[in-house]
Structure formats: C-alpha cells, structure tokens
N, C-alpha and C positions, 0 to 999 in steps of 0.2 A: 717689715711687712712681708708676708709670705708671697710666693708666686701666685698661688691660687687666689689669695685675697686681692692682689693687684689686678689679676685678670677679671675678677668679679666687678671691681670698681671701674675698670675700663669698659666692661659690658654695660654697666649702668650709665656711664657717661655717654657712650655711643647711643644707647637707647633714648636717652634724654635729648641728644642732638637730633635724632631722627624725629622725635615728637615735635621739637621746636621748628624744625624745617617743614614738617608736614602741616603744622598750624599755619605757616606763612603761605604754603601752597593752597590749602583749602580756602583761606581767606581771599587769595588772589584769583583762583580759578573755580571755586565752588567745589562741592563734593563730586558732582557728576563730571565736571570738566577736568578734575585732577587725575593724574596718572602716577603709578609707582615710579616710572622713569623720571617724572618731574620731581618727585619727592627725593629720589636718590641723587639727582643732580643738585637739588637745593642743599642736601646734607653732605654733598661731596663724597658720596660713597658709590660703589658699584651696585647695580641692581641685585646681583647675587648676594652681596653682603646685606642689603636691605631685607631680603627675604629670610635671612637667618634670624631676624628679630621679629618680623611681622609677616603673616601669611598673605595679607591683602591690605589694600588701602582702607577697606571698611574696618578691619581690626584696628588700624591706627586711629581712625575716626572715632571709634567707640572708646578707645583708651583716652583720647583727649576729652571726650564728653564725660567719661567716668570721673575724671579728676575733680571737677567742680562738684559733682554729685556726692562723691565720697566725703569731701570736706564739709559740705552742707549737712550730711547725715551725722558726722561726728559732732558737730555743734548742736544738732537737735537732740542727740542722746544726752549730752551734757546738760542742756536746758531742762529736759524732761526729768533729770535726776535732782533738779534744784527745788526751790521753794517758790511760792506765789500762787495766785489763782490760775485756773486753766486758761482763762482769756489772756492774762498777762503772759503766760508761757507761749501762747500762740503769737502774740505780738513780738516777743523776744525771738521766736523762731523765724518769723518773717523778716525781722531786722537782720538777723544773722544771714539769712538767705541773700538779702540785698548786699550785705558786706562782702560775701564770697563772690557773688556775681559781678559786682562793680569793681572788684579788685583786678579782674582780668576780663574786660568786655569782649576781647577777641575770643577767648575760650568760651565765654557765655554764648556768643553767636554761633560757635561751632556746635555747642550742646543743643541749641534750639534747632539748628539744621538737622541734627541727628533725629530729633523727635519728628520733624516734618518729612524725613526721608522714608520712602517705601522700600528702599534697597536694603533688606535685612536678611542675610543668609541664616537659615534656621539652625545650621550646625556650628555657629560661631559662639564659643564659650563666653567671649567678652560681652555678647549681647545679653546672655542670661544673667551675667554678673550685673550689667547695667540695669536690667529690669528689676533685679532683686534690690539694688540700691535705691531706686526710685520708690519701689513698693515699701521698703523699710522706712524711707523718709516720710512718706505719706502716713504710714502707721504711727510714727512718732507724733506727728501733728494731730492725727485722729485721737491718740491717747490724751493729748492736751485738751482737745474738745470734750472728751468724756470726763476728764477731771473738772473742767469748767461746768459741765452739766451737774456734776455731783456737788460742787461747792456753790452753785447758783450763779456763777458769773457768765454762763453760756446757756442760751435757750435750749430747753430739753427736747423740743420737737425736731431738732436738726439731726440728720444721720451723720455720725462722726466721719466715716470714710468718705462719703460724698462731699461733705463740707470741707474736709482737708484737701481733697482733690480740686475742689473749686478754688480754694485759697491759693494753692500751688499754681494752678493754671492762670489765675488772675494776676498773680505776681509775675509770672513768666511773660505774659503779654505786656504788662506795664513796664517791665524792665527792658523789653525789646524796643518799645516805643521810646523810653527814656534814653537808651543807648544810641538811638538814631535821631534824637530830637533836634539836634542842630541842623541836620539835613532836611528833616520833615518840615521844620518851621519855615524854611526858605520858600516852601510851596503853599503856605497857609496865610490867610489874610489877618492873622492875629498872633500874639505871642503868648507863651505859657511860662509861668514862674517855675523855674526848674530847681531852685535851691532846696525846697522841701517837697519836691514832687513825690518821691518814694515814701517818705515818712507820712505824708498826707494820705497816700494810698493805704498804708498799713493801718492808720487810724480809722479810715473809712471802713475797711474790711472788719476790723475788730469791733467797731460800733455795731455792725450788722450781726454780730454774734450775741449781743447782749440779751439776757432774759428780760422779758417785758414785765 
C-alpha cells in the first residue's frame, strides 16, 4: 500500500470516527445544545483537527442526515427500474424507506431533526446536496405514481409530486412515532400493536392511491 493510499484511508477512518462521535453528541445534547468542542472531545481529537474535516457542526449534522437519504434514493432508483404496477412500486419504495430508517433509528432521528431545524446556512454546499437528494427521492416516487396512473393502478386525479410528498411526510411522521412508541405508550391509556405497525401504514397509504 502506497503512502498516499494509506493517508487517504486514515482520513476516511478519522472522518468516520468524527461522524460517529457527533451522532452521540447530537443525540445527547440536541443540535442546538451541541458544540464543536463537545464533538472534538467525544472523538478524542483537538478542535483544530476537527475543523480540518468539517467547517461547522451544521456541516456534520447535514452529513449524518444525508447518509440515510442517499441510501433511500439508491433503493428507489433500483425499484423504479424494475417491473410491476406503479402502485406496487410505491409500496416497495415505502417498504425500502422503512428498512433504511429502522436499520439506524438514531440516524433517522437526526435526519428528522435536520428537517425541523431553522438553522440552515445558505452557503453550505452540504445543504444543497441534501435538498437535491430529497427532491430526487420524491421525484422517483412521483414517477411511480405516474406509472400507476398510466397502468390504471393509481387514481388519475392525483398530482404526482404532491402525492409523493404526502406519502414521504406521512411515513416520516409514522416512523417517528414508531421509533418512540415504547416511551409514548407509557403515557397513554391504551396499547398499540407494534409488530405490523409500519406495514399496516404502507398498506393504508397504498389503498388510498387506488383508482376507483
């Protein structure tokens, strides 16, 4: 292994260490409460070294949020290239989204926190990348809605982009509730069957797409 290759691998490893440390800090302190000093301490690095990799805590925050979004988009693209009715594709996309989100609920909660945050520097390239990823994800689902309208499996009166956005946001809220259900149920006078909670939501949403 050459010296340059070894150095690149070391940079990648350190970058990953920083992201893992930052995830713990954000979950512990929240975005507003977290500081670069705290991230550096968690990663066992000097603050100066930390700034060699990330310009701000917001850039780190967006990078963590982007990870889940990029994995979701890759799956959507693969599904869109497959076979089946448009409505079936929508169901497959929603199932893939659940799989990605539930595989790392800590990362998912950070992604949700990014969406809710108003602290978004206009000159941050990572933000533009994040916006593009979400937009492309919604476009893929909107394409599945259009396909369903063409093959008769989805109602023609639905606006594809609006419908895809509603599906995406509905799943976001449902997953947030599901990820915190054990805590929320402690304060409610009833119990909810959680085994099929997400799959039932997907079925419910897909039923709403049906052409009459």
